[in-house]
C-alpha positions as CSV (number, residue, x, y, z in Angstrom):
1,M,-5.0,-98.9,30.1
2,S,-2.1,-99.0,32.5
3,V,0.0,-96.1,33.6
4,A,3.7,-96.2,32.8
5,Y,6.1,-94.2,35.1
6,Q,8.7,-92.4,33.2
7,C,12.2,-91.3,34.3
8,P,12.2,-87.8,35.6
9,L,15.8,-87.3,34.3
10,C,15.6,-88.6,30.7
11,K,11.9,-89.3,30.2
12,D,12.6,-92.9,29.2
13,P,10.1,-95.5,30.4
14,L,10.7,-97.0,33.9
15,T,10.5,-100.7,34.4
16,L,10.2,-102.4,37.8
17,A,13.0,-104.8,38.8
18,N,14.0,-106.0,42.2
19,N,12.0,-103.4,44.1
20,S,13.4,-100.5,42.0
21,Y,12.3,-98.6,38.9
22,I,15.1,-98.4,36.3
23,C,15.3,-96.8,32.8
24,Q,17.4,-97.7,29.8
25,Q,19.9,-95.0,30.9
26,N,20.3,-96.9,34.2
27,H,18.7,-94.2,36.3
28,Q,17.4,-96.1,39.4
29,F,14.6,-95.2,41.8
30,D,14.1,-97.5,44.8
31,I,10.7,-98.2,46.2
32,A,10.6,-97.1,49.9
33,K,9.6,-99.6,52.6
34,E,6.2,-97.8,52.9
35,G,5.6,-98.6,49.2
36,Y,6.0,-95.3,47.4
37,V,8.7,-94.3,44.9
38,N,10.5,-90.9,45.0
39,L,10.7,-89.5,41.5
40,L,11.7,-86.0,42.4
41,P,15.3,-85.4,41.5
42,V,17.3,-83.2,43.9
43,Q,18.0,-80.7,41.1
44,N,14.3,-80.2,40.6
45,K,13.7,-79.2,44.3
46,K,13.2,-75.6,45.0
47,S,13.6,-76.1,48.7
48,K,15.1,-78.8,51.0
49,Q,11.6,-80.1,51.9
50,P,9.1,-79.0,49.2
51,G,5.4,-79.1,49.7
52,D,3.5,-79.6,53.0
53,N,5.7,-80.3,56.0
54,L,5.0,-83.0,58.6
55,A,3.1,-80.6,60.9
56,M,0.7,-79.6,58.1
57,V,0.2,-83.3,57.1
58,Q,-0.6,-84.3,60.7
59,A,-3.0,-81.4,61.1
60,R,-4.8,-82.3,57.9
61,R,-5.0,-86.0,58.8
62,A,-6.5,-85.2,62.2
63,F,-9.1,-82.9,60.7
64,L,-10.0,-85.2,57.8
65,T,-10.2,-88.3,60.0
66,A,-12.9,-86.5,62.0
67,G,-15.1,-86.7,58.9
68,H,-15.8,-83.0,58.2
69,Y,-14.8,-83.3,54.5
70,H,-16.5,-86.6,54.0
71,F,-19.2,-85.1,51.8
72,L,-16.6,-83.7,49.4
73,Q,-14.7,-87.0,49.4
74,Q,-17.8,-88.9,48.5
75,C,-18.8,-86.5,45.8
76,I,-15.4,-86.9,44.1
77,A,-15.3,-90.7,44.5
78,D,-18.9,-90.9,43.0
79,L,-18.0,-88.7,40.0
80,V,-15.0,-90.9,39.2
81,A,-16.9,-94.1,39.6
82,N,-19.7,-92.9,37.3
83,I,-17.1,-92.5,34.5
84,T,-15.9,-96.2,35.0
85,P,-12.3,-95.3,34.2
86,Q,-9.3,-97.6,33.8
87,T,-6.7,-95.3,35.1
88,V,-6.9,-92.4,37.5
89,I,-4.2,-90.0,38.5
90,D,-4.7,-87.8,41.6
91,L,-2.5,-84.8,41.2
92,G,-1.5,-83.2,44.5
93,C,-2.8,-86.2,46.4
94,G,-1.5,-85.2,49.8
95,E,-1.9,-88.0,52.4
96,G,-4.3,-89.9,50.1
97,F,-7.7,-89.0,51.6
98,Y,-9.4,-88.6,48.2
99,T,-7.1,-91.1,46.4
100,Q,-8.0,-94.1,48.5
101,A,-11.7,-93.2,48.4
102,I,-11.6,-93.2,44.6
103,A,-9.8,-96.5,44.6
104,N,-12.4,-98.0,47.0
105,N,-15.2,-96.9,44.7
106,T,-13.8,-98.1,41.4
107,S,-11.9,-101.0,39.8
108,A,-9.5,-98.5,38.1
109,S,-5.8,-98.4,38.8
110,V,-5.4,-95.3,40.9
111,Y,-2.2,-93.3,41.2
112,G,-1.4,-90.4,43.6
113,V,1.4,-87.9,43.2
114,D,2.5,-85.1,45.5
115,I,5.7,-83.1,46.0
116,S,5.4,-83.5,49.8
117,K,7.4,-86.6,50.9
118,P,5.8,-86.7,54.4
119,A,2.3,-86.7,52.8
120,V,3.1,-89.4,50.3
121,K,4.9,-91.5,52.9
122,Y,1.8,-91.4,55.1
123,A,-0.5,-92.3,52.1
124,A,1.6,-95.2,50.9
125,K,1.9,-96.8,54.3
126,R,-1.9,-96.7,54.9
127,Y,-3.3,-97.3,51.4
128,P,-1.3,-100.1,49.7
129,H,-4.1,-100.6,47.1
130,C,-3.1,-97.2,45.5
131,H,0.2,-96.3,43.8
132,F,2.0,-93.3,45.2
133,S,5.0,-91.3,44.1
134,V,6.8,-88.1,45.2
135,A,7.1,-85.7,42.3
136,S,6.1,-82.3,41.1
137,I,2.7,-82.2,39.4
138,S,4.1,-79.6,37.0
139,Q,6.4,-82.4,35.8
140,A,4.4,-85.5,36.6
141,P,6.3,-88.8,36.3
142,F,4.0,-90.4,33.8
143,A,4.1,-91.1,30.0
144,D,2.0,-89.1,27.7
145,H,-1.8,-89.6,27.4
146,Q,-1.9,-92.2,30.1
147,A,-4.9,-91.2,32.3
148,D,-8.5,-91.3,31.4
149,V,-9.4,-89.4,34.6
150,L,-7.3,-86.7,36.3
151,V,-8.2,-85.4,39.7
152,S,-7.1,-82.1,41.2
153,V,-8.3,-81.2,44.7
154,F,-7.1,-77.8,45.9
155,A,-4.0,-78.2,43.7
156,P,-2.5,-75.8,41.1
157,L,-3.6,-76.5,37.5
158,F,-0.8,-76.7,35.0
159,A,-2.6,-76.7,31.6
160,T,0.2,-78.0,29.5
161,E,0.9,-80.9,31.8
162,L,-2.8,-81.8,32.2
163,T,-3.1,-81.9,28.4
164,R,0.0,-84.1,28.1
165,L,-1.2,-86.6,30.7
166,A,-4.8,-86.8,29.6
167,A,-5.9,-89.4,27.0
168,K,-8.3,-88.4,24.2
169,G,-11.7,-87.6,25.6
170,S,-10.6,-88.0,29.2
171,T,-12.1,-86.3,32.2
172,L,-10.6,-83.8,34.6
173,I,-12.3,-83.4,38.0
174,V,-11.3,-80.2,39.9
175,A,-12.3,-79.2,43.4
176,T,-11.7,-75.6,44.6
177,P,-13.0,-73.5,47.5
178,G,-16.6,-72.3,47.1
179,P,-17.7,-68.7,47.5
180,W,-17.6,-68.4,51.3
181,H,-15.4,-71.4,52.3
182,L,-14.0,-70.8,55.8
183,K,-15.5,-67.3,55.9
184,Q,-15.8,-67.2,59.7
185,L,-12.0,-67.9,60.1
186,K,-11.0,-65.5,57.4
187,Q,-12.9,-62.7,59.1
188,I,-10.4,-63.0,62.0
189,I,-7.5,-62.0,59.8
190,Y,-9.0,-60.0,56.9
191,N,-11.0,-56.8,57.1
192,D,-12.7,-57.5,53.8
193,V,-13.4,-61.2,53.0
194,K,-14.1,-61.6,49.3
195,A,-16.0,-64.6,47.8
196,H,-14.1,-67.2,45.9
197,T,-15.0,-67.6,42.2
198,E,-15.1,-70.7,40.2
199,V,-11.8,-71.5,38.5
200,A,-11.8,-71.2,34.7
201,P,-11.2,-74.4,32.7
202,P,-7.5,-74.8,31.8
203,E,-6.6,-74.6,28.2
204,G,-7.5,-77.7,26.3
205,F,-10.5,-78.6,28.5
206,I,-14.2,-77.7,28.4
207,K,-16.5,-77.7,31.4
208,Q,-19.3,-80.3,31.5
209,H,-20.9,-79.2,34.8
210,T,-20.1,-77.7,38.2
211,T,-21.6,-78.7,41.6
212,L,-21.5,-76.4,44.6
213,L,-21.3,-78.3,47.8
214,E,-21.9,-76.4,51.1
215,Q,-22.3,-77.4,54.7
216,Q,-22.3,-75.5,58.0
217,V,-20.4,-77.5,60.6
218,A,-19.8,-77.1,64.3
219,L,-16.1,-77.3,65.1
220,T,-14.3,-77.5,68.4
221,V,-11.3,-75.3,69.1
222,E,-9.0,-78.3,68.4
223,D,-10.8,-78.9,65.0
224,I,-10.3,-75.3,64.1
225,K,-6.6,-75.4,65.0
226,H,-6.1,-78.4,62.7
227,L,-8.2,-76.8,59.9
228,I,-6.1,-73.6,60.0
229,M,-2.8,-75.5,60.1
230,M,-3.7,-77.5,57.0
231,T,-4.6,-74.4,54.9
232,P,-2.2,-71.9,53.2
233,F,-3.6,-68.9,55.1
234,A,-2.2,-70.4,58.4
235,W,0.8,-68.2,57.6
236,K,-1.4,-65.2,58.1
237,F,-2.4,-66.1,61.7
238,R,-0.5,-64.0,64.2
239,P,-0.4,-64.7,68.0
240,E,-3.4,-62.5,68.7
241,H,-5.4,-64.4,66.1
242,W,-4.6,-67.8,67.7
243,Q,-5.5,-66.3,71.1
244,Q,-8.9,-65.3,69.7
245,I,-9.5,-68.8,68.5
246,Q,-8.4,-70.2,71.9
247,Q,-10.8,-68.0,73.8
248,Q,-13.8,-69.4,71.9
249,Q,-16.3,-71.1,74.2
250,G,-17.8,-74.4,73.0
251,S,-18.0,-75.1,69.2
252,Q,-18.1,-72.6,66.4
253,I,-20.1,-72.8,63.2
254,I,-17.9,-72.8,60.1
255,T,-18.9,-72.7,56.5
256,L,-17.4,-75.5,54.3
257,S,-18.0,-74.7,50.6
258,F,-16.5,-76.3,47.5
259,Y,-16.9,-76.0,43.7
260,V,-16.5,-79.5,42.1
261,S,-16.2,-79.3,38.3
262,Q,-16.1,-82.0,35.7
263,L,-14.3,-81.1,32.5
264,T,-13.5,-83.0,29.3
265,K,-10.3,-82.8,27.2
266,I,-11.0,-81.4,23.8
């Protein structure tokens, strides 16, 4: 099975010609020098630079390169490899940390899509053995029923789109925060930290099993800064919170916790 990109404007199939993707309506999308294709039309953007900005991408890359999430990366790559898929789509792939690990662990064709251009640009430049595109995962640029594995790591789940993309009997792998993920950091900004709960299967899928991964890690102040900057609750940190982090002596123990669920399309 091979994935076919489709035109985000007219939904016709895209064909590759002279380093560009073109549909029968002559809509053309050039492949960037880094190797990705931008399939996010201007009219579909809700902001000038949607998705994670460059600062967030750089912070995430610095943190992930240090290996703190390696155990999650390996778990996801192993789950995909055990399925022996032909085609994998990583929805909300970011800078390709999980995408490239999946590709390294399987002979499948692996595609990554994310709305953040800085993230996809980074991914495509470093991982040429994967296929990357800039697009919204709520309107992914692929033909119907093309993937036998879909992967979603900390990304929104759009049930209708997941059902459209998934082939019959295909697998959806979802990673979300575990009960007390980053509890020590959240206690800085919230008076009452509530445990995360497992995400319910999206409509059209049934759960096969869920694994809870947890580790306590010692992080330096610089690690913690990168970790905060790569998460949505970074916007909650006020100057006094950053000062509290800065005043930490030595390393701090932080809880990393993840639900990893394997679901099947029904």
